[in-house]
N, C-alpha and C positions, 0 to 999 in steps of 0.2 A: 239249598244253594241260592245265594243272592248274587246274581250276575249284573254287570253294568254294561249298558249299551252306549255307544257314541256315534254321532253322525259324521262319517268320513267325507261324504259329498252330498250336497243337497241341490235340488233344482232351483234355478234362479227365480222361477215363477211357476205356479201350478200349471200343469199341462193335462190335456184330455187323455193323453197316452201315458201318464205317469205310472211308474212302477218302482218297486223297492227291491234292492238286493241286500240280503243279509250275509255278511262275511264272517267266518269263524277262523281263529288262528291255530297255529300248531302248538304242541306242548313246549312250554318255556318261552313263548313269545306273547306279545300283546297284539290286539287287533290293529292298533295304529302303526306299530313298528313294522308289521308284516304287510298290511294292506293299504296304507295311506297313499303311497305314490301310485299304485295301480288304480285306486279309487279316483284320484285326481285325473289320471289319464282317461279313465272310463267316463268321467263327467264331461270331458271335452268331446268324446265320441257319441255319448248318449246323454245329452243334458237333461232329459226328462227323468233320469234314474236317480233315486236317492240311494246312497250306500250306507248301511248301518253295520258297524262292527260290534260284536258282543265278545267281551273278554271272558276267558276261562276263569274258574274259581281260583282266587289267590294270585291271579296274573293281572297285569295292567291295572285297571281301576276297579276290578271286581273284588269283593270281600273274600277273605279266606274261608275255607271250610272249617267249621267249628270242631275243635278237639276237646273231648271231655277233660275236665280239670283232673290233674294228677296222673295223666297218661301222656306217653310220647308216641303213641301208635296212631298212624294216619287212619281215618275211617275208610272202609271199603265202599266204593260206589261203583255203579255200572254205567255203561254207555247210555242205557235207557234213562237213568237218572239225569245224566248230563243233558240228554236230548230234551227231557221235560223241562229242565231249568232254562234252557234256551227258548223253548216255546213260551214259557211263562213270561220271560223277559220281553219277548217280541210282542206278546199280547198287551203288556203294560205300556210299551213305548210306541207301538204302531200308530195309535190315534193322533200322536203328536207330529208325525212325519209324513203321513200319507192319507189321502182321502179314503173313505170306506170303499171296499171292493177293489182297491188297487192291487194288481198282481204282485205276489211276493215270491221272489226267487232266492236261491240259496247257493252259497259257495263256501268251501272250507278246505284248509290245507292240513295234511297229516291227521292228528286227532280231530281237527275241525272237519276234515273230509269224512272221517269215520262217523262223527256225530251227524253230518249231513245224510249219510247212508241210513243211519238209525232213524232219523226224522222222516226220510223217504219211505221207510218201511212202516213206521208207527203212525205217521200223520201226513202221508203223501197228498191227501186232499187239500192240505193247507198251503201247498207250494206249487209254483208254476214249473220253472226249470231249475235243474240242480247241476252244479259243476263241482267236481271233487279233484283236488290237486294233491299229488305226492302222498298218496294214502293207500289203503288196502282194505279188503273185506276182512282180513286178518292181518295184523301187523306184528312181526316178530314172534318170539316164543314166550309163553306164559312165565317160565322160570326166570328169564332175563328181566321181564318187567317186575316180577316180585323182588328180585335182588336189587334192581335199581330203586324201587320204592323204599326198601329198607335202608339203603345207603343214603338217599336224599332225606328221608325222615330223621335219620340220625345226624348226618353231617351237613345238610343243606345243599341248596342248588349250585353253589360254586363248584362242587365236585363234578358237575356236568359241563363246565365251560369248555375245557379243552376238547373233549369228545364231541360236543355239539358243533364247535367251530370247524372240526374236521368233517362232520357229516352234513352240516347244513348247506354249505356253499360250494358252488362249482369252482373249478380251478381259476385262480386269479381274481375272484370276486372281491375278497377282502382288501386287496391292493387297489382295485379300481374304485370300490365304494366303501371307504373306510367308515364314513358316518353311518351309512345304513347298516353295515355289519356290526358296528359298535352298539347302535341302538338295539338291535336284536339280542346281542349277547348281554347287554345291560338288563333287558327285560327278563332274561333267564335268571341272572344273578339276583334280581329283586323279587322273583316269584316266591310265594310262601312255600316253605318246604313240605308241609303236611299236605297242602292242596296238590302240589306236584305229585307227591307220592300216591295220593288218592286217585289221581288221573292215571298213574301207572297201573294201579289195580284195575281200573276200568278197561285199559288196553289189554291187560293180561287175560281178561275174560271175554274179550270181544272177538266174535267170529260169526259173520253173517254170510259166509260164502254160499251156503246152501240156500239162502233166502234171496239172493240177488234177482232171480227171475220174477219175484213178487213186486219189484219196483216198476211202476207204470209211468213215472214222470220222465220227460226228456232229460237225458243225462249226458254230460260231457266229462270224460276222464282225461286229466292232464298229468303227464309225467315229465320229470327231468332226466335227460340222458345220462347224467352223472350221479343220479340219486342212488345211495347205497341202502338206507333203511327201507325204502319203498321203490325198488327199481321199476322200470317200465312194464315188466311182466306182471306186477301187482295191479297196475292200472289196466293192462290188457285183460286180466281176469275179470275185473269189474265190467269192462266194456263188452266182454263176451257174455257175461251173465245177465246184464240188464238189456232187455229187448230194445233194439234200435239205438243203443248208445254209441257215442263217438269217442275216439281216442286221439289225442295229440301228444306228441313227444317234443319237448323243448330242448334243442341242442345246446349243450354247454352248461345247462342249469342242473342243480342238485335237488335238495330237499325243500327249499323255500322259493319256489318258482314265482309267486306273486311279488316278492321283494327282489329277486334276482333278475326277473324279466318283466317289469311292470308294464311296459308298452305293449309287449306281446300278449301279456295276460289281459290287458284292457281290450285289445283288439279281438282276442278270442271270445271274451265275454260279451262284447258288444254284438258280435255276429251271432253268437249262440242264443243270447236272450232275445234277439230279434227274429230268431228262427231261420237265419241265413245259413247256407252251407259253409263249412270250414275248408280252407285250402292251404296248401304248403306255401312257403315263401314269405310268410308274414314276419320277417325279421327274426328268424331263429326258430321257426317251427320246422321240426325235422320231418314229421310225417303225419298223415291222417289215415287211419285204417278202419274200414267197416268192421264191426264186431265179429261177423261171421268169418272174416279172413284170418283171424288169429286163433291159436290153440287155447283151449281151456285146460283145467287141471287134468282132465281125462282124455285130452286129445282134441283135434279140430272139430268144431261143431258146425255141421253143414258146410264144411269147406271142401271145395273141389281140389283135385290134384294140382291144378295150376295155382290156386290160391295158396296151398301149402308150400309149393315151390317158391312163390313170390315172397311169402313170409320168411322162408328159410334163406333166400338170397339176401334179404334185408339184414337179418341177423348175422349172416356170414360176413357181410361187408362191414358191419359195425364191430365185429370181434376181430377179424383178420385184416381189415383195412381194404379200401377200394383197390389200391395198387396190387395187393396180393391176389385178390379175386380176379382182377383184370388180367394179370399174368397167367393165372390158372386157366381162365377161359380162352386165352389166346392159344393155348396148347391143346385144346380139345379138338379131337378128330372123330371120325366115324367109330373108331375102335374104343375110345375112352368116353364118348358122349353119355352112354347109358350109366356108366359108373359115376360120372359127375352129377348126373340127374339123381341117382340113388342117394348120394351123400347130401346133396342139397335138400332133398325132400325129407329124408329120414334123420340124418344127423342134425341138420340145422333147422329144418321146418317142423319136425316132430319133437325133438329132444331139447335143443338149445332154446326154443321158444317157450317151453313149459314154465308156468309160474311157480312150481314147487320148490325150486332152489334159485337163490340169487346167482347172477353170473360170476361173481367173485368165487363162490363155492364151486361152481361148475369148473372154473379154471383151475382151482386147486386140485380137484379130483382128476382132471384131465392131465395135469402135469405129473401126478403120481402114476397114472396109467401109462403114460409115455415112458417114464423112467423104468417101470417094472417090465414093460415090453421091449425095452431097448430100441425105441423108435426115435433116433437122435434128430433126424430132420423134422419130424413132427414136433418133437420137444422144443426145438428152437422156435418154430412157428408159434407154439402155444405159450412160450415165455413172453413173447411180444404181445400176444393176445391177452395174457393175464394182466399186463400193465394197462391195456385199454379197458379191461373189465374192473379195474379198481384195486387190484392187489398192489401192495408196495414191494419194493425190492427186498426189504427185510422179511416180508411175508413169503415171498418166493424163496428166499434163502431158508426159511424155516421149513417149507415144504420139502426142499431138497435134503435138509438135515433129517427130517422125519423119515424120508425114503431110505436113508442110509441104514436105519434100523430095520425097516420092514421089507425093503427090496434087496439090499446088499450094499456094502461099502464101495465095491468096484462100480456098481451102477450109479451110485451117488457121485463118485469121483468123476465119471464121464459126464454126468448131468451138470455138475458145476462148471466143467469146461465148456460144454455146449451153451449153458445159460449165460456165462460170462461173455462169450462171443455174441450171443443174441442180444444181450443188453447193450453192448457197444454198438451193434448195428442199429438197434432201435434209436439210440441217441443220435447217431449219424443221420438217420432218416428224418428224425424230428428237426434237426438243425437244417437240413436241406429244405424241409417244408417251410421253415420260417424264412 
């Protein structure tokens, strides 16, 4: 694989504390389209840092992966193959942009973040600090990546435009930043179809969840609160698995945090690369949690009862809203306090925080359970929660229709009535909030 690097930000003059940050893009984007604005902002905060973007195969300025003559099948590659290509490219260009011995840090989004994890495992001694954005130690399911690879290899990357526009950006971003979103979608449309398909195969086989404790470099995991492909639980899993890692959640962002929140991204990176503590309130940063305070795939790791309750309270507020939780807390008395503590720790702290299922799926399951059990008040509450977790109204309707077959038509009839009222209340609450 012949990858191309470009300098996104360069120090005005050599500095004794000069360092290099290598940034890797997500599937379907170029390094410049995704990282340029964040690199420019970082240069203002950390003028001694050079930022180098390396494009994925067949993306941006990088050459496509070669396809044997007479075949239309994309070659299979692995994440290790991609990591080695990144390292080879870095070795080739580094002498031109930094003095020998300058620290090299690494940041990547989505597949770029997965590549950064692979490099941390295979060549950790080559890097200083590593930041991973909107990614996972395992992303999606292998069958879905295999299917996407075949679709794109046959019909091209334009088949992914609509779906990517829905997944990539937080609510309102395309209206607020039409040029940035258009540049990102153009980079997808222009990507080589076979190279894109090969990267899908790499993602299909990628799973380093069991190896996370082997990473010894300082690591920052950054999630978007509205990210569907790699929700915050995926980044929490990484933060829990890597000793001493930090977790940040960017409010209102989805899958392309460096482009959606470049100022916040630059601030986080500037602090992290300088070894400073990270704090909330930096223009959209929702929360910072120590890794031991969040559950792993097998439950809380070294977490105290209070830490589990705190994590549960955070998720409960995100799913049900601050207003709902505040109302519930106002009604707590000596008789109900133990029960509220129970559901906060076990329902929200142990189950809803687990990384094994995305919140959208948890909402769909919960809606079905409420319908089957005839819990109408809880159903109304979870219809609103489902919207906050990313389910569309059409998807909620489909869940209710499915329940008509497997729960009963009368149950679904009641559910449609309850859901219609809950949706109307949700709209009214949102209008009041505006």
